C-alpha positions as CSV (number, residue, x, y, z in Angstrom):
1,M,85.6,164.6,144.2
2,Q,86.8,162.2,146.8
3,G,83.4,160.5,146.9
4,E,83.4,160.1,143.1
5,E,86.8,158.5,143.2
6,T,85.7,156.1,145.9
7,L,82.6,155.1,143.9
8,T,84.8,154.6,140.9
9,Q,87.2,152.4,142.8
10,Q,84.3,150.4,144.3
11,C,82.8,149.9,140.9
12,I,86.2,148.8,139.4
13,S,86.7,146.4,142.3
14,Y,83.2,144.9,141.9
15,F,83.7,144.2,138.2
16,K,87.2,142.8,138.6
17,S,86.1,140.5,141.4
18,N,83.2,139.0,139.4
19,A,84.4,136.5,136.8
20,G,81.1,136.9,134.9
21,Y,82.2,140.3,133.7
22,K,85.6,139.3,132.3
23,R,84.5,138.5,128.7
24,I,81.9,141.3,128.7
25,F,84.6,143.9,129.4
26,Q,86.9,142.3,126.8
27,R,84.2,142.6,124.2
28,I,83.4,146.2,125.2
29,R,87.2,147.0,124.8
30,E,87.2,145.5,121.3
31,K,84.3,147.7,120.3
32,Y,86.1,150.8,121.8
33,E,89.3,150.1,120.0
34,S,87.4,149.6,116.8
35,L,85.0,152.6,117.0
36,G,86.9,155.0,119.2
37,S,84.1,155.4,121.6
38,L,82.0,153.4,124.1
39,G,79.4,152.2,121.7
40,G,78.3,149.5,119.4
41,T,76.7,146.1,120.1
42,V,78.4,143.3,122.1
43,V,77.7,139.7,121.0
44,L,78.3,136.8,123.4
45,T,78.0,133.2,122.3
46,N,78.0,130.1,124.5
47,L,77.2,132.0,127.7
48,K,78.7,130.7,130.9
49,E,76.6,130.4,134.0
50,E,78.3,133.3,135.8
51,E,77.8,135.5,132.7
52,K,74.1,134.7,132.6
53,E,73.9,135.5,136.3
54,V,75.5,139.0,136.1
55,L,73.6,140.0,132.9
56,T,70.2,138.9,134.4
57,G,71.0,141.0,137.6
58,L,72.2,144.0,135.7
59,F,69.5,144.2,133.0
60,R,66.7,142.7,135.2
61,K,65.6,140.3,132.5
62,D,66.1,136.6,131.9
63,Y,69.4,135.8,130.2
64,N,69.1,132.0,130.7
65,K,70.0,131.3,127.1
66,K,72.9,130.2,124.9
67,N,73.8,133.5,123.2
68,C,73.0,137.1,123.7
69,S,73.7,140.7,122.4
70,F,73.3,144.1,124.0
71,K,74.3,147.7,123.2
72,V,77.2,149.1,125.2
73,E,75.2,152.3,125.9
74,N,72.4,150.2,127.5
75,F,75.0,148.4,129.6
76,I,76.2,151.8,130.9
77,K,72.7,153.1,131.5
78,A,71.8,150.0,133.5
79,L,74.5,151.0,136.0
80,D,72.2,153.9,137.0
81,N,69.8,151.4,138.5
82,T,72.5,150.0,140.8
83,R,74.5,151.4,143.7
84,F,76.9,152.7,141.1
85,E,74.5,155.3,139.8
86,G,76.3,158.3,138.2
87,V,79.7,156.7,138.1
88,N,82.0,157.8,135.2
89,F,82.1,154.6,133.2
90,Q,85.1,155.8,131.1
91,M,87.2,155.9,134.3
92,V,85.8,152.6,135.4
93,F,86.5,151.0,132.0
94,E,90.2,152.2,132.0
95,G,90.6,151.4,135.6
96,Y,89.4,147.8,135.0
97,F,92.2,147.3,132.5
98,G,94.7,149.4,134.4
99,E,95.7,151.4,131.3
100,K,94.5,154.1,128.9
101,I,92.5,152.4,126.2
102,L,93.4,153.6,122.7
103,Y,91.3,153.7,119.6
104,K,93.1,151.4,117.1
105,K,93.5,154.3,114.6
106,E,95.0,156.5,117.4
107,E,97.1,153.6,118.6
108,K,98.4,153.0,115.1
109,T,99.2,156.7,114.7
110,I,101.2,156.8,117.9
111,Y,103.0,153.5,116.9
112,E,104.0,155.0,113.5
113,K,105.2,158.2,115.0
114,E,107.4,156.3,117.5
115,K,108.8,154.1,114.7
116,T,109.5,157.1,112.5
117,A,111.2,158.9,115.4
118,F,113.3,155.7,116.0
119,L,114.4,155.5,112.4
120,K,115.0,159.3,112.2
121,D,117.4,159.0,115.1
122,I,119.4,156.4,113.2
123,I,119.3,158.5,110.1
124,N,120.6,161.5,112.1
125,S,123.6,159.4,113.1
126,L,124.5,158.8,109.5
127,R,124.7,162.5,108.4
128,G,126.5,163.0,105.1
129,T,126.7,159.4,104.1
130,R,125.2,157.2,101.4
131,G,123.4,155.4,104.2
132,E,121.6,158.5,105.3
133,G,120.1,159.1,101.8
134,W,119.0,155.4,101.4
135,L,117.4,155.1,104.8
136,E,115.7,158.5,104.4
137,Y,114.3,157.3,101.1
138,I,113.0,154.1,102.6
139,V,111.2,155.9,105.4
140,Q,109.6,158.3,103.0
141,T,108.5,155.9,100.3
142,K,107.8,152.8,102.5
143,E,109.3,150.7,99.7
144,N,110.0,146.9,100.0
145,P,112.8,146.9,102.6
146,Y,110.5,149.0,104.9
147,R,108.5,145.8,105.5
148,I,111.5,143.9,106.8
149,I,112.5,146.9,108.9
150,S,109.0,147.1,110.4
151,Q,108.9,143.4,111.3
152,R,112.3,143.6,113.0
153,Y,111.2,146.8,114.8
154,D,108.3,144.9,116.4
155,E,110.6,142.0,117.3
156,N,113.6,143.8,118.8
157,K,114.3,147.5,118.2
158,E,117.8,147.6,119.5
159,R,118.9,144.7,117.4
160,L,117.3,146.4,114.4
161,R,119.3,149.6,115.2
162,A,122.5,147.6,115.3
163,N,121.8,145.8,112.1
164,L,120.8,149.0,110.2
165,L,123.9,150.7,111.3
166,L,125.9,147.7,110.1
167,V,124.2,147.7,106.7
168,C,124.8,151.4,106.3
169,H,128.4,151.0,107.4
170,G,128.8,148.4,104.7
171,F,127.0,150.5,102.1
172,N,129.1,153.5,102.9
173,N,132.3,151.5,102.3
174,L,131.4,149.9,98.9
175,S,133.7,151.1,96.1
176,F,131.1,150.9,93.3
177,E,134.2,150.4,91.0
178,E,134.6,147.2,89.0
179,N,138.4,147.5,89.0
180,K,138.5,147.6,92.8
181,L,136.7,144.4,93.5
182,V,136.7,142.7,96.9
183,R,135.4,139.2,97.7
184,L,132.1,139.2,99.6
185,A,133.5,137.2,102.6
186,V,136.5,139.5,102.9
187,F,134.3,142.6,102.8
188,S,131.9,141.1,105.3
189,S,134.8,140.3,107.7
190,A,136.2,143.8,107.4
191,I,132.8,145.4,108.2
192,N,131.5,143.1,111.0
193,R,134.1,140.5,111.7
194,D,131.9,137.8,110.3
195,P,132.6,136.3,106.8
196,H,129.0,135.3,106.5
197,G,127.6,138.5,108.0
198,F,126.3,139.8,104.6
199,D,125.2,136.4,103.2
200,I,122.2,137.0,101.0
201,N,119.9,134.7,103.0
202,T,120.2,137.1,106.1
203,D,118.3,140.3,106.8
204,I,121.5,142.2,106.7
205,G,122.5,140.8,103.3
206,T,119.1,141.5,101.9
207,L,119.0,145.1,103.1
208,L,122.5,145.7,101.7
209,I,121.2,144.5,98.3
210,Y,118.3,146.9,98.6
211,A,120.7,149.7,99.4
212,I,122.9,148.9,96.4
213,I,120.0,148.8,93.9
214,Y,118.8,152.2,95.3
215,K,122.2,153.7,94.3
216,L,122.4,151.8,91.0
217,K,118.7,152.5,90.1
218,M,118.2,148.8,89.4
219,S,115.4,146.3,90.2
220,Y,115.9,143.7,92.9
221,P,117.7,140.7,91.3
222,E,115.4,137.8,90.4
223,N,118.1,135.1,90.2
224,A,121.7,134.3,91.2
225,E,123.3,135.8,88.1
226,E,121.4,139.1,88.4
227,L,122.5,139.1,92.1
228,N,126.1,138.6,91.1
229,E,125.8,141.5,88.6
230,V,124.4,143.9,91.3
231,L,127.2,143.0,93.7
232,Y,129.8,143.3,90.9
233,K,128.7,146.8,90.0
234,A,129.0,147.7,93.7
235,G,132.6,146.4,93.8
236,I,131.8,143.0,95.4
237,I,132.6,139.6,93.8
238,R,131.4,136.2,94.8
239,D,131.8,132.8,93.3
240,E,134.5,134.3,91.0
241,V,136.3,131.0,90.1
242,S,133.2,128.9,89.0
243,N,131.8,132.0,87.3
244,F,133.6,131.8,83.9
245,T,133.2,132.0,80.2
246,L,135.0,130.6,77.2
247,C,136.4,132.7,74.3
248,S,138.8,132.8,71.4
249,G,140.2,135.4,69.0
250,L,140.2,138.3,71.5
251,T,142.9,140.6,72.8
252,A,143.0,142.2,76.2
253,Y,144.6,145.2,77.8
254,K,145.6,146.6,81.2
255,G,145.7,150.3,80.7
256,D,147.4,150.7,77.3
257,K,149.5,147.6,77.8
258,E,148.4,144.5,76.0
259,H,148.0,141.3,78.1
260,M,150.5,138.9,76.6
261,G,148.7,135.8,77.9
262,W,145.7,136.7,75.9
263,R,147.9,137.5,72.9
264,G,149.4,134.0,73.1
265,F,146.0,132.3,73.0
266,Y,145.0,134.7,70.1
267,E,148.1,133.8,68.0
268,D,147.6,130.1,68.5
269,C,143.8,130.4,68.0
270,E,143.1,128.4,71.1
271,P,140.1,128.7,73.4
272,L,140.7,130.6,76.6
273,Q,138.6,130.0,79.8
274,V,138.4,133.2,81.9
275,S,136.8,133.8,85.3
276,L,135.1,136.8,86.6
277,W,138.2,137.6,88.6
278,N,140.4,137.5,85.5
279,L,138.0,139.9,83.8
280,S,138.0,142.3,86.7
281,K,141.8,142.8,86.2
282,L,141.4,144.0,82.6
283,D,140.6,147.5,81.3
284,K,139.8,146.6,77.7
285,I,139.0,143.6,75.6
286,K,138.9,143.9,71.9
287,S,137.9,141.9,68.8
288,P,140.5,142.6,66.1
289,L,137.8,142.0,63.5
290,G,135.2,144.1,65.3
291,K,132.7,141.2,65.3
292,V,132.1,138.7,68.0
293,Y,130.1,135.5,67.4
294,V,128.4,134.2,70.5
295,F,127.0,130.7,71.0
296,E,125.4,129.1,74.0
297,N,126.5,125.5,73.2
298,P,130.1,124.5,73.8
299,T,130.0,121.8,71.1
300,V,129.0,124.4,68.5
301,F,131.7,126.8,69.7
302,S,134.4,124.1,69.4
303,E,133.3,123.0,66.0
304,V,133.1,126.5,64.6
305,L,136.5,127.4,66.1
306,Y,138.1,124.2,64.6
307,Y,136.9,125.0,61.0
308,T,137.5,128.7,61.1
309,S,140.8,128.9,63.0
310,E,142.7,130.2,60.0
311,I,140.9,133.5,60.1
312,R,141.0,133.8,63.9
313,P,137.3,134.9,64.4
314,S,136.3,136.3,67.8
315,L,134.1,133.6,69.5
316,V,132.4,133.4,72.9
317,C,130.6,130.4,74.5
318,T,128.1,131.1,77.3
319,F,127.5,127.5,78.3
320,G,123.7,127.9,78.4
321,Q,122.2,130.7,80.5
322,F,124.4,133.8,80.7
323,K,126.7,133.8,83.6
324,L,127.9,137.2,84.8
325,A,131.4,136.4,83.4
326,S,129.9,136.2,79.9
327,L,128.0,139.4,80.3
328,I,131.0,141.3,81.6
329,L,133.1,140.0,78.7
330,L,130.5,141.2,76.2
331,D,130.2,144.5,78.0
332,K,133.9,145.1,77.6
333,L,133.8,144.1,73.9
334,V,130.9,146.4,73.2
335,D,132.6,149.2,75.0
336,S,135.6,148.7,72.7
337,G,133.3,149.0,69.6
338,A,132.6,145.4,68.7
339,T,129.3,144.2,67.4
340,I,127.8,141.0,68.9
341,Y,126.3,138.3,66.7
342,Y,124.3,135.9,68.8
343,S,122.7,132.6,67.8
344,G,121.1,130.1,70.1
345,D,118.5,127.3,70.3
346,F,115.0,127.7,68.9
347,D,113.1,127.1,72.2
348,P,111.6,129.4,74.8
349,E,114.8,129.5,76.9
350,G,117.0,130.1,73.9
351,L,114.9,132.9,72.6
352,S,114.7,134.4,76.1
353,M,118.5,134.6,76.1
354,A,118.5,136.2,72.7
355,D,116.0,138.7,73.9
356,K,118.0,139.5,77.0
357,L,121.1,140.2,74.9
358,K,119.1,142.4,72.5
359,Q,117.7,144.4,75.4
360,R,121.1,144.8,76.9
361,Y,123.0,145.9,73.8
362,A,120.3,147.2,71.5
363,H,121.8,147.9,68.0
364,K,125.2,146.5,69.0
365,A,123.6,143.0,69.2
366,I,122.6,141.3,65.9
367,L,120.3,138.3,66.3
368,W,121.9,135.8,63.8
369,R,120.1,132.9,62.1
370,Y,116.7,133.5,63.6
371,E,114.8,133.4,60.3
372,A,111.8,131.1,59.8
373,E,113.7,129.1,57.2
374,D,116.5,128.4,59.7
375,Y,114.0,127.0,62.2
376,L,112.0,125.0,59.8
377,K,115.2,123.5,58.3
378,I,116.3,122.0,61.6
379,Q,112.9,121.6,63.4
380,S,113.1,118.7,65.9
381,D,110.5,116.3,67.3
382,V,111.0,117.7,70.8
383,A,107.6,118.9,71.9
384,L,107.4,122.1,73.9
385,S,105.0,122.1,76.8
386,P,102.3,124.8,77.1
387,A,104.1,126.1,80.2
388,R,107.3,126.6,78.3
389,L,105.6,128.1,75.2
390,K,104.0,130.7,77.6
391,K,107.5,132.1,78.2
392,L,107.5,133.3,74.6
393,D,104.8,135.9,75.5
394,K,107.4,137.8,77.6
395,L,109.8,138.5,74.7
396,K,110.3,142.2,74.1
397,S,112.4,142.3,70.9
398,K,110.5,142.9,67.7
399,E,113.1,140.9,65.9
400,L,111.9,137.7,67.7
401,Q,108.2,138.1,67.3
402,A,107.9,136.4,63.9
403,I,109.9,133.3,64.9
404,S,108.2,133.2,68.3
405,T,104.8,133.0,66.5
406,I,106.0,130.1,64.3
407,I,107.4,128.2,67.3
408,K,104.0,128.6,69.1
409,E,102.3,127.1,66.0
410,K,104.7,124.2,65.5
411,K,105.1,123.5,69.3
412,N,108.6,122.0,68.6
413,G,112.1,123.1,69.4
414,A,115.1,123.3,67.1
415,Y,118.7,123.2,68.2
416,Q,121.8,125.0,66.9
417,E,124.0,122.0,66.5
418,L,122.3,121.5,63.1
419,L,123.3,125.0,62.0
420,I,127.0,124.5,62.4
421,D,127.7,124.5,58.6
422,E,125.8,127.7,58.2
423,Y,127.6,129.4,61.0
424,I,131.0,128.4,59.5
425,R,130.0,129.6,56.1
426,D,128.7,133.0,57.5
427,I,131.8,133.6,59.5
428,K,134.1,132.9,56.6
429,S,132.1,135.1,54.2
430,H,131.8,138.1,56.6
């Protein structure tokens, strides 16, 4: 046994002291990690002089050429024609590198087991919390956030541990109540003493969003307004002042008590600009007529309000694409029994907004003035590019399919300013 160990050590020392074997052993290692055994064929290109020399000596044939290949088993057999006859090459091989060489599949299995054990340890420290359920789900399903977690595990395990515990601490402390809102910076400061700690462009912020949508059973937000809505549903508010909507002809309530500020604007039939923060303080918002007319264009809103003020219609202006404030206002109105009448521009973006509203409120949303005759009456010369027209293919509402087909054929937009007279007439006759 002692003699075999001596022969093995001598063989290792010989190979390590001869630079000609360095690349050869590296290639044999690559084959071993790939195949899981000492086999396969080694290919060497642009042979160095010292490599040609050792190969010629070992295989006893001329290797004075640019490239070569040989089977690993022949390399091992060739040792039997040297003073290292009978040596255990597996021991020599691992001794050369100073470590146990693992088959890549075996290596990956060990790596995954260690990572899972690491994450399980974190999960065990979160017993009985929301964070435990979320992290357990991510480890089991390997859904999107697992990719971020794996990358950070490879970079710095202990930093990952600290960040995951921070995310779960934040997740566990969310109210998920829209009437108990806290500003994102204030929430972040309370959890980790950093007002920017949960900023969405950070790993911690991104993972918190994934945790929230896990509980809400929502998809990951695709834009800023969807992100605002996800946070709002979790009890977090951001950008609450600039996130506003414009309305008229509505009444509001805190509990059963009417909000007299809103009552004043209603009585005077004046437009009221309300922020997301204002809306969060209200329990109910009502349309006295049970109908709410929604426009995306502020000019249209103002003109319609001016010419219908004597009947105090319920009007809302979204200022183009829906901000969260507009959606929360409409949510509260629908919850109070109102029906939404929506009209917008005849272009891909306008129809997409109508589609979004219809998907959100179903039968409680009426798509208003979307007939072919309305479009053809006000069709403009504004050409719609193929890229914009392609957006019409994504519409889900059957009520929009006919007008979508016509717009694709005409390839021109049409804009709601030219329907103001029709809007006024409709509202007065309703």
